[in-house]
MDTraj code that builds the backbone (N, CA, C; nanometers):
import mdtraj as md
import numpy as np

residues = "MET ILE ASP TYR LEU ALA ARG THR PRO GLY GLU PRO VAL THR LEU ILE ALA ASP ILE LEU ALA SER GLY THR ARG ALA ARG HIS TRP ARG ARG ASP SER SER SER PRO THR ALA TRP ALA ARG ALA THR ALA THR ARG ILE TYR ALA ARG ARG PRO ALA SER MET THR PHE ILE THR THR ALA ALA SER THR THR ARG ARG ALA ALA THR ALA GLY PHE LEU PHE ASP ARG VAL THR GLY THR LEU GLY TYR ASP LEU ASP VAL ARG GLY LEU PRO GLY SER LYS LEU GLN ALA VAL VAL LEU ILE ARG ARG ASP ALA ALA GLY ARG GLY ARG VAL ILE GLN ARG LEU SER GLY PRO ASP VAL ALA SER GLU SER GLY VAL VAL SER LEU GLY ALA ALA ASP ARG VAL ALA LEU LEU ASP GLY ARG LEU TYR LEU SER LEU VAL THR GLY ASP GLN ALA PRO VAL GLN ALA ARG LEU VAL ILE PRO LYS".split()
xyz = np.array([
    [3.5077, 1.0957, 15.3540],
    [3.5149, 1.1670, 15.2412],
    [3.5165, 1.3204, 15.2992],
    [3.5933, 1.4028, 15.2254],
    [3.5936, 1.5518, 15.2720],
    [3.5640, 1.6212, 15.1431],
    [3.4785, 1.7210, 15.1530],
    [3.4341, 1.7874, 15.0308],
    [3.4881, 1.9441, 15.0588],
    [3.5266, 2.0015, 14.9462],
    [3.5623, 2.1543, 14.9533],
    [3.5053, 2.2190, 14.8300],
    [3.4906, 2.3495, 14.8409],
    [3.4201, 2.4265, 14.7539],
    [3.5089, 2.5252, 14.6654],
    [3.4886, 2.5386, 14.5376],
    [3.5502, 2.6414, 14.4549],
    [3.4428, 2.7049, 14.3611],
    [3.4382, 2.8283, 14.3517],
    [3.3397, 2.8766, 14.2550],
    [3.3644, 2.8443, 14.1181],
    [3.4805, 2.8752, 14.0642],
    [3.5222, 2.8516, 13.9235],
    [3.6593, 2.8097, 13.9327],
    [3.7254, 2.7327, 13.8403],
    [3.8671, 2.7091, 13.8384],
    [3.9469, 2.8320, 13.8477],
    [4.0468, 2.8327, 13.9307],
    [4.1308, 2.9537, 13.9640],
    [4.1033, 3.0400, 14.0746],
    [3.9755, 3.0255, 14.1193],
    [3.9354, 3.0997, 14.2471],
    [3.9859, 3.0278, 14.3696],
    [3.9868, 3.1111, 14.4755],
    [4.0403, 3.0474, 14.6087],
    [3.9454, 2.9355, 14.6398],
    [3.9978, 2.8334, 14.7029],
    [3.9237, 2.7218, 14.7569],
    [3.8992, 2.7332, 14.9058],
    [3.7724, 2.7038, 14.9447],
    [3.7240, 2.7143, 15.0872],
    [3.7286, 2.5656, 15.1321],
    [3.8131, 2.5317, 15.2333],
    [3.8131, 2.4011, 15.2892],
    [3.6932, 2.3765, 15.3775],
    [3.6332, 2.2647, 15.3845],
    [3.5377, 2.2316, 15.4762],
    [3.5952, 2.1583, 15.5941],
    [3.6809, 2.0784, 15.5656],
    [3.7749, 2.0083, 15.6734],
    [3.9169, 1.9955, 15.6386],
    [3.9881, 1.9724, 15.7179],
    [4.1350, 1.9701, 15.6920],
    [4.1729, 1.8316, 15.6181],
    [4.2165, 1.8449, 15.4972],
    [4.2455, 1.7097, 15.4155],
    [4.3525, 1.6452, 15.4839],
    [4.4660, 1.7173, 15.5186],
    [4.5631, 1.6411, 15.5737],
    [4.5459, 1.5669, 15.7059],
    [4.4496, 1.6206, 15.7887],
    [4.4452, 1.5670, 15.9175],
    [4.3482, 1.4411, 15.9042],
    [4.2838, 1.4276, 15.7936],
    [4.1932, 1.3191, 15.7727],
    [4.2670, 1.1901, 15.7346],
    [4.3573, 1.2022, 15.6406],
    [4.4297, 1.0950, 15.5872],
    [4.3349, 1.0035, 15.4889],
    [4.2223, 1.0702, 15.4481],
    [4.1341, 1.0225, 15.3476],
    [4.1263, 1.0978, 15.2206],
    [4.0463, 1.0308, 15.1276],
    [4.0536, 1.1170, 14.9862],
    [3.9330, 1.2146, 15.0031],
    [3.9376, 1.3099, 14.9129],
    [3.8486, 1.4245, 14.9183],
    [3.7725, 1.4307, 14.7779],
    [3.6632, 1.4901, 14.7793],
    [3.5894, 1.5059, 14.6469],
    [3.5829, 1.6654, 14.6233],
    [3.5929, 1.6950, 14.4912],
    [3.6033, 1.8369, 14.4626],
    [3.4684, 1.8822, 14.4207],
    [3.4122, 1.9850, 14.4801],
    [3.2893, 2.0324, 14.4300],
    [3.3139, 2.1681, 14.3666],
    [3.2260, 2.2037, 14.2809],
    [3.2381, 2.3506, 14.2257],
    [3.0921, 2.3936, 14.1828],
    [3.0737, 2.5275, 14.1708],
    [2.9436, 2.5827, 14.1314],
    [2.9289, 2.5466, 13.9791],
    [2.8148, 2.5013, 13.9506],
    [2.7685, 2.4664, 13.8072],
    [2.7891, 2.6021, 13.7254],
    [2.8535, 2.6086, 13.6205],
    [2.8677, 2.7291, 13.5416],
    [2.7332, 2.7771, 13.4885],
    [2.6424, 2.6958, 13.4626],
    [2.5197, 2.7350, 13.4090],
    [2.4209, 2.8007, 13.5173],
    [2.4449, 2.7776, 13.6423],
    [2.3548, 2.8481, 13.7476],
    [2.4452, 2.8843, 13.8559],
    [2.4386, 3.0084, 13.8736],
    [2.5376, 3.0820, 13.9772],
    [2.5078, 3.0451, 14.1112],
    [2.3929, 2.9796, 14.1507],
    [2.3509, 2.9512, 14.2815],
    [2.3513, 2.8131, 14.3133],
    [2.3665, 2.7255, 14.2122],
    [2.3656, 2.5791, 14.2223],
    [2.4944, 2.5290, 14.2393],
    [2.5206, 2.4223, 14.3241],
    [2.6516, 2.3562, 14.3269],
    [2.6305, 2.2146, 14.2671],
    [2.7477, 2.1732, 14.1967],
    [2.7320, 2.0544, 14.1358],
    [2.8677, 1.9769, 14.1501],
    [2.8671, 1.8461, 14.1463],
    [2.9925, 1.7765, 14.1627],
    [3.0767, 1.7942, 14.0365],
    [3.2031, 1.8117, 14.0487],
    [3.2911, 1.8156, 13.9383],
    [3.3067, 1.6641, 13.8829],
    [3.3318, 1.6491, 13.7680],
    [3.3198, 1.5250, 13.7021],
    [3.4376, 1.4242, 13.7458],
    [3.5654, 1.4622, 13.7198],
    [3.6720, 1.3492, 13.7499],
    [3.7732, 1.4140, 13.8484],
    [3.7483, 1.5118, 13.9095],
    [3.8574, 1.5748, 14.0079],
    [3.8589, 1.5017, 14.1150],
    [3.9596, 1.4356, 14.1651],
    [3.9737, 1.3686, 14.2958],
    [4.1052, 1.4036, 14.3531],
    [4.1200, 1.4313, 14.4846],
    [4.2317, 1.4549, 14.5368],
    [4.2624, 1.3453, 14.6498],
    [4.3762, 1.2841, 14.6505],
    [4.4116, 1.1834, 14.7528],
    [4.5128, 1.2427, 14.8381],
    [4.4833, 1.2632, 14.9623],
    [4.5792, 1.3154, 15.0535],
    [4.6124, 1.2218, 15.1599],
    [4.7427, 1.2144, 15.2010],
    [4.7941, 1.1243, 15.2976],
    [4.8556, 1.1874, 15.4206],
    [4.8058, 1.1652, 15.5268],
    [4.8598, 1.2255, 15.6547],
    [5.0104, 1.1932, 15.6694],
    [5.0908, 1.3008, 15.6916],
    [5.2372, 1.2801, 15.7175],
    [5.2589, 1.1867, 15.8382],
    [5.3482, 1.1079, 15.8220],
    [5.3679, 1.0041, 15.9390],
    [5.4226, 1.0759, 16.0579],
    [5.3765, 1.0231, 16.1733],
    [5.4192, 1.0780, 16.3011],
    [5.5536, 1.0252, 16.3284],
    [5.6406, 1.0908, 16.3897],
    [5.7835, 1.0443, 16.4155],
    [5.8048, 1.0109, 16.5499],
    [5.8646, 0.8832, 16.5689],
    [5.8971, 0.8501, 16.7190],
    [6.0421, 0.8302, 16.7277],
    [6.1000, 0.8898, 16.8406],
    [6.2373, 0.8974, 16.8593],
    [6.2569, 0.8889, 17.0134],
    [6.3907, 0.8370, 17.0613],
    [6.4225, 0.8513, 17.2003],
    [6.5528, 0.9349, 17.2119],
    [6.5552, 1.0215, 17.3222],
    [6.6591, 1.0932, 17.3651],
    [6.7027, 1.0736, 17.5017],
    [6.8271, 1.0650, 17.5337],
    [6.8774, 1.0477, 17.6704],
    [6.9805, 1.1565, 17.7003],
    [6.9612, 1.2238, 17.8140],
    [7.0453, 1.3238, 17.8659],
    [7.1188, 1.2650, 17.9798],
    [7.2442, 1.2165, 17.9626],
    [7.3103, 1.1452, 18.0745],
    [7.4461, 1.2207, 18.1082],
    [7.4823, 1.1906, 18.2458],
    [7.6008, 1.2478, 18.2944],
    [7.7059, 1.1271, 18.3168],
    [7.8191, 1.1778, 18.3626],
    [7.9233, 1.0680, 18.3699],
    [7.8975, 0.9970, 18.5171],
    [7.8068, 1.0494, 18.6032],
    [7.7843, 0.9936, 18.7417],
    [7.6678, 0.9046, 18.7304],
    [7.6209, 0.8552, 18.6021],
    [7.5060, 0.7601, 18.5841],
    [7.3722, 0.8206, 18.6135],
    [7.3627, 0.9483, 18.6131],
    [7.2357, 1.0074, 18.6229],
    [7.1815, 1.0356, 18.4848],
    [7.0560, 1.0074, 18.4556],
    [7.0036, 1.0297, 18.3098],
    [6.8562, 1.0450, 18.3158],
    [6.8224, 1.1145, 18.2061],
    [6.6824, 1.1501, 18.1830],
    [6.6649, 1.0854, 18.0475],
    [6.5777, 0.9932, 18.0279],
    [6.5540, 0.9296, 17.9050],
    [6.3930, 0.9526, 17.8606],
    [6.3796, 1.0025, 17.7487],
    [6.2398, 1.0395, 17.7038],
    [6.2269, 0.9773, 17.5715],
    [6.1058, 0.9127, 17.5525],
    [6.0686, 0.8593, 17.4203],
    [5.9591, 0.9694, 17.3766],
    [5.9736, 1.0199, 17.2546],
    [5.8916, 1.1149, 17.1939],
    [5.8117, 1.0674, 17.0704],
    [5.6962, 1.1292, 17.0600],
    [5.6151, 1.1115, 16.9332],
    [5.5713, 1.2524, 16.8848],
    [5.6244, 1.2870, 16.7658],
    [5.6146, 1.4228, 16.7073],
    [5.5045, 1.4072, 16.5932],
    [5.3895, 1.4827, 16.6125],
    [5.2925, 1.4733, 16.5062],
    [5.3063, 1.6117, 16.4299],
    [5.3494, 1.5938, 16.3025],
    [5.3695, 1.7213, 16.2181],
    [5.2442, 1.7942, 16.1860],
    [5.1347, 1.7275, 16.1830],
    [5.0036, 1.7909, 16.1491],
    [4.9582, 1.8878, 16.2615],
    [4.9530, 1.8423, 16.3785],
    [4.9035, 1.9185, 16.4830],
    [5.0075, 1.9965, 16.5641],
    [5.1342, 1.9603, 16.5419],
    [5.2498, 2.0255, 16.6019],
    [5.2543, 1.9924, 16.7595],
    [5.2098, 1.8767, 16.7893],
    [5.2171, 1.8215, 16.9292],
    [5.3340, 1.7259, 16.9451],
    [5.3976, 1.7308, 17.0529],
    [5.5045, 1.6373, 17.0861],
    [5.4643, 1.5666, 17.2229],
    [5.4380, 1.4327, 17.2055],
    [5.4176, 1.3440, 17.3114],
    [5.5381, 1.2904, 17.3810],
    [5.5352, 1.2713, 17.5055],
    [5.6463, 1.2382, 17.5697],
    [5.6318, 1.1278, 17.6832],
    [5.7161, 1.0402, 17.7024],
    [5.7223, 0.9511, 17.8180],
    [5.8594, 0.9500, 17.8702],
    [5.8722, 1.0077, 17.9926],
    [6.0029, 1.0532, 18.0533],
    [6.0345, 0.9687, 18.1781],
    [6.1582, 0.9289, 18.1870],
    [6.1921, 0.8497, 18.3022],
    [6.3393, 0.9072, 18.3603],
    [6.3567, 0.9406, 18.4799],
    [6.4802, 0.9878, 18.5297],
    [6.5332, 0.8756, 18.6202],
    [6.6578, 0.8345, 18.6082],
    [6.7193, 0.7338, 18.6936],
    [6.8607, 0.7761, 18.7411],
    [6.8997, 0.7090, 18.8500],
    [7.0277, 0.7337, 18.9081],
    [7.0329, 0.8641, 18.9879],
    [6.9182, 0.9025, 19.0320],
    [6.9103, 1.0289, 19.1143],
    [6.7977, 1.0236, 19.1932],
    [6.8096, 1.0515, 19.3375],
    [6.7081, 1.0546, 19.4350],
    [6.6040, 1.1688, 19.3817],
    [6.4899, 1.1456, 19.4010],
    [6.3848, 1.2445, 19.3541],
    [6.4060, 1.3893, 19.4263],
    [6.4467, 1.3890, 19.5594],
    [6.4665, 1.5082, 19.6154],
    [6.5636, 1.6006, 19.5572],
    [6.6718, 1.5427, 19.4766],
    [6.7627, 1.6226, 19.4026],
    [6.7161, 1.6669, 19.2610],
    [6.6214, 1.6127, 19.2151],
    [6.5646, 1.6399, 19.0864],
    [6.4888, 1.7823, 19.0867],
    [6.5355, 1.8801, 19.0030],
    [6.4573, 1.9987, 19.0107],
    [6.3734, 2.0032, 18.8976],
    [6.4120, 1.9696, 18.7678],
    [6.3255, 1.9741, 18.6541],
    [6.3867, 1.8873, 18.5347],
    [6.3124, 1.8461, 18.4477],
    [6.3648, 1.8034, 18.3134],
    [6.2775, 1.8989, 18.2127],
    [6.3582, 1.9744, 18.1315],
    [6.2974, 2.0779, 18.0439],
    [6.3424, 2.0633, 17.8943],
    [6.2648, 2.1179, 17.8127],
    [6.2984, 2.1484, 17.6687],
    [6.3532, 2.2701, 17.6540],
    [6.4736, 2.2737, 17.5811],
    [6.5374, 2.4054, 17.5538],
    [6.5605, 2.4306, 17.4126],
    [6.5169, 2.5503, 17.3534],
    [6.5398, 2.5855, 17.2230],
    [6.6647, 2.6696, 17.2064],
    [6.7642, 2.6281, 17.1257],
    [6.8791, 2.7229, 17.1048],
    [6.8600, 2.8028, 16.9760],
    [6.9080, 2.9224, 16.9880],
    [6.9136, 3.0130, 16.8742],
    [7.0434, 2.9854, 16.7909],
    [7.0629, 3.0626, 16.6816],
    [7.1843, 3.0470, 16.5924],
    [7.3043, 3.0786, 16.6684],
    [7.2999, 3.1569, 16.7703],
    [7.4178, 3.1961, 16.8367],
    [7.4527, 3.0843, 16.9595],
    [7.3535, 2.9968, 16.9697],
    [7.3821, 2.8955, 17.0757],
    [7.3196, 2.9214, 17.2143],
    [7.2473, 3.0565, 17.2278],
    [7.1885, 3.0679, 17.3468],
    [7.0597, 2.9889, 17.3649],
    [7.0448, 2.9349, 17.4856],
    [6.9197, 2.8586, 17.5135],
    [6.8066, 2.9287, 17.5779],
    [6.6891, 2.8713, 17.5536],
    [6.5685, 2.9269, 17.6316],
    [6.4806, 2.8081, 17.6531],
    [6.4395, 2.7991, 17.7847],
    [6.3390, 2.6935, 17.8268],
    [6.2101, 2.7221, 17.7575],
    [6.1506, 2.6229, 17.6917],
    [6.0218, 2.6310, 17.6227],
    [5.9181, 2.5498, 17.6821],
    [5.9478, 2.4492, 17.7621],
    [5.8549, 2.3600, 17.8336],
    [5.9210, 2.2930, 17.9367],
    [5.8513, 2.2871, 18.0566],
    [5.9009, 2.1996, 18.1682],
    [5.8238, 2.0634, 18.1472],
    [5.8944, 1.9363, 18.1316],
    [5.8309, 1.8112, 18.1238],
    [5.8044, 1.7501, 18.2576],
    [5.8933, 1.7821, 18.3502],
    [5.8627, 1.7175, 18.4947],
    [5.9433, 1.7852, 18.5872],
    [5.9146, 1.7593, 18.7195],
    [5.9921, 1.8269, 18.8382],
    [5.9106, 1.9233, 18.9064],
    [5.9505, 1.9727, 19.0129],
    [6.0504, 1.8948, 19.1055],
    [6.0098, 1.7709, 19.1713],
    [6.0991, 1.6909, 19.1979],
    [6.0727, 1.5657, 19.2729],
    [5.9926, 1.4578, 19.2007],
    [5.9771, 1.4797, 19.0584],
    [5.9038, 1.3768, 18.9820],
    [5.9930, 1.3138, 18.8862],
    [6.0201, 1.1818, 18.9076],
    [6.1069, 1.0978, 18.8346],
    [6.0574, 1.0413, 18.7021],
    [5.9214, 1.0284, 18.6955],
    [5.8548, 0.9715, 18.5743],
    [5.7296, 1.0500, 18.5375],
    [5.7208, 1.0879, 18.4127],
    [5.6051, 1.1587, 18.3539],
    [5.5732, 1.1369, 18.2140],
    [5.4618, 1.1517, 18.1826],
    [5.4062, 1.1375, 18.0474],
    [5.3173, 1.2508, 18.0116],
    [5.3128, 1.2933, 17.8949],
    [5.2194, 1.4043, 17.8557],
    [5.2380, 1.4360, 17.7100],
    [5.1698, 1.5472, 17.6820],
    [5.1692, 1.6051, 17.5298],
    [5.1906, 1.7580, 17.5500],
    [5.2792, 1.8074, 17.4713],
    [5.2942, 1.9487, 17.4671],
    [5.2765, 1.9993, 17.3298],
    [5.2181, 2.1235, 17.3121],
    [5.2092, 2.1876, 17.1813],
    [5.3201, 2.2847, 17.1540],
    [5.3816, 2.2519, 17.0400],
    [5.5028, 2.3304, 17.0033],
    [5.4550, 2.4436, 16.9018],
    [5.4945, 2.5642, 16.9476],
    [5.4720, 2.6685, 16.8564],
    [5.5501, 2.6683, 16.7125],
    [5.5285, 2.7559, 16.6238],
    [5.5997, 2.7388, 16.4977],
    [5.7452, 2.7496, 16.5192],
    [5.7992, 2.8445, 16.5850],
    [5.9430, 2.8418, 16.6051],
    [5.9955, 2.7114, 16.6702],
    [5.9345, 2.6618, 16.7659],
    [5.9820, 2.5292, 16.8318],
    [5.9582, 2.4238, 16.7416],
    [5.8741, 2.4123, 16.6534],
    [5.8603, 2.3079, 16.5434],
    [5.9768, 2.3237, 16.4542],
    [6.0084, 2.4375, 16.4074],
    [6.1277, 2.4684, 16.3270],
    [6.2585, 2.4254, 16.3935],
    [6.2722, 2.4606, 16.5101],
    [6.3963, 2.4297, 16.5999],
    [6.4021, 2.2769, 16.6120],
    [6.2972, 2.2121, 16.6275],
    [6.2925, 2.0576, 16.6412],
    [6.3402, 1.9966, 16.5007],
    [6.2903, 2.0383, 16.4008],
    [6.3257, 1.9833, 16.2807],
    [6.4612, 2.0250, 16.2375],
    [6.5145, 2.1380, 16.2790],
    [6.6563, 2.1684, 16.2531],
    [6.7388, 2.1090, 16.3528],
    [6.7154, 2.0433, 16.4556],
    [6.8034, 1.9965, 16.5624],
    [6.8583, 2.0963, 16.6511],
    [6.7585, 2.1922, 16.6901],
    [6.8041, 2.2942, 16.8024],
    [6.7151, 2.2890, 16.9196],
    [6.6509, 2.1743, 16.9386],
    [6.5770, 2.1422, 17.0720],
    [6.6510, 2.0326, 17.1470],
    [6.6635, 2.0681, 17.2756],
    [6.7374, 1.9908, 17.3762],
    [6.6658, 1.9476, 17.4890],
    [6.6854, 1.8210, 17.5375],
    [6.6319, 1.7658, 17.6625],
    [6.7323, 1.8035, 17.7676],
    [6.6986, 1.8661, 17.8846],
    [6.7879, 1.9140, 17.9938],
    [6.7438, 1.8575, 18.1243],
    [6.8326, 1.7878, 18.1925],
    [6.8188, 1.7401, 18.3257],
    [6.8714, 1.8336, 18.4290],
    [6.7942, 1.8890, 18.5023],
    [6.8440, 1.9947, 18.6014],
    [6.8295, 1.9399, 18.7341],
    [6.9573, 1.9346, 18.8184],
    [6.9560, 1.8832, 18.9472],
    [6.9983, 1.9992, 19.0461],
    [6.9893, 1.9697, 19.1808],
    [7.0243, 2.0560, 19.2728],
    [7.1780, 2.0733, 19.3001],
    [7.2622, 1.9605, 19.2490],
    [7.3921, 1.9525, 19.3017],
    [7.4807, 1.9416, 19.1891],
    [7.4451, 1.9545, 19.0715],
    [7.5325, 1.9489, 18.9503],
    [7.4877, 2.0394, 18.8377],
    [7.5805, 2.0632, 18.7393],
    [7.5359, 2.1432, 18.6267],
    [7.4342, 2.0637, 18.5335],
    [7.3439, 2.1326, 18.4770],
    [7.2434, 2.0611, 18.3898],
    [7.3141, 1.9794, 18.2830],
    [7.2474, 1.8592, 18.2575],
    [7.2970, 1.7760, 18.1522],
    [7.1919, 1.7747, 18.0362],
    [7.2463, 1.7989, 17.9165],
    [7.1517, 1.8215, 17.7918],
    [7.2031, 1.7109, 17.6853],
    [7.0886, 1.6925, 17.6044],
    [7.0989, 1.6109, 17.4867],
    [7.0083, 1.6618, 17.3815],
    [7.0585, 1.6724, 17.2515],
    [6.9786, 1.7232, 17.1368],
    [6.8774, 1.6166, 17.1001],
    [6.7505, 1.6722, 17.0647],
    [6.6481, 1.5796, 17.0096],
    [6.6711, 1.5735, 16.8687],
    [6.6826, 1.4421, 16.8107],
    [6.7133, 1.4194, 16.6766],
    [6.6017, 1.3323, 16.6230],
    [6.5295, 1.3957, 16.5255],
    [6.4326, 1.3299, 16.4577],
    [6.4860, 1.2366, 16.3444],
    [6.4385, 1.1198, 16.3506],
    [6.4885, 1.0306, 16.2311],
    [6.4522, 1.0867, 16.0853],
    [6.5305, 1.0773, 15.9987],
    [6.5042, 1.1087, 15.8557],
    [6.4173, 1.0101, 15.7803],
])
top = md.Topology()
chain = top.add_chain()
for i, resn in enumerate(residues, 1):
    res = top.add_residue(resn, chain, resSeq=i)
    for name in ("N", "CA", "C"):
        top.add_atom(name, md.element.get_by_symbol(name[0]), res)
traj = md.Trajectory(xyz[None], top)
C-alpha cells in the first residue's frame, strides 16, 4: 500500500512514494475538514496503478562479411533504463573497436550516446540510463546499435521496440 496526502479536493497532491513504480494499489488520505491539523482516511477513494510493462527486444547489426553484433535489450519505461546482453561474432577481438548506441536527429545526423563494449570485448552485459531525449529517440525509432571495427565502415541497425 502506498499513501498520498491531499489537503482538500482540488489541491495539489504530495506523493509519499511513486505509485507507478510499485505496481500496487494506493490509499487516498486527506485532511479531515472539521480539524485543520488532523488527517483522516477518505471513505471510498482508491487508486489502482499498474506498472507499465518492460519491453524486451533483440537487435542485430550485421555486415555482408558475417560480422555481427547482436544485443538483447530490456527497456524499463518507469526508470528509463536499458539493460543489454551483447555478443559480437565473426570478428577477432583485436579488430573490434566498440559497440555503441547512436541517437539520430531529424536530419539524420548521429551522436554516440553510450558505449556498450570495446575495445577487444566481444561479449558484454549491463544497464545504461537513458536521458529524456534518448528515451524519446528510442520510442520514435531513432536509436541505433553500431558495430565499429578497425578495418571496415561501422555497421548499424535500428532499435525497434515491439508495439
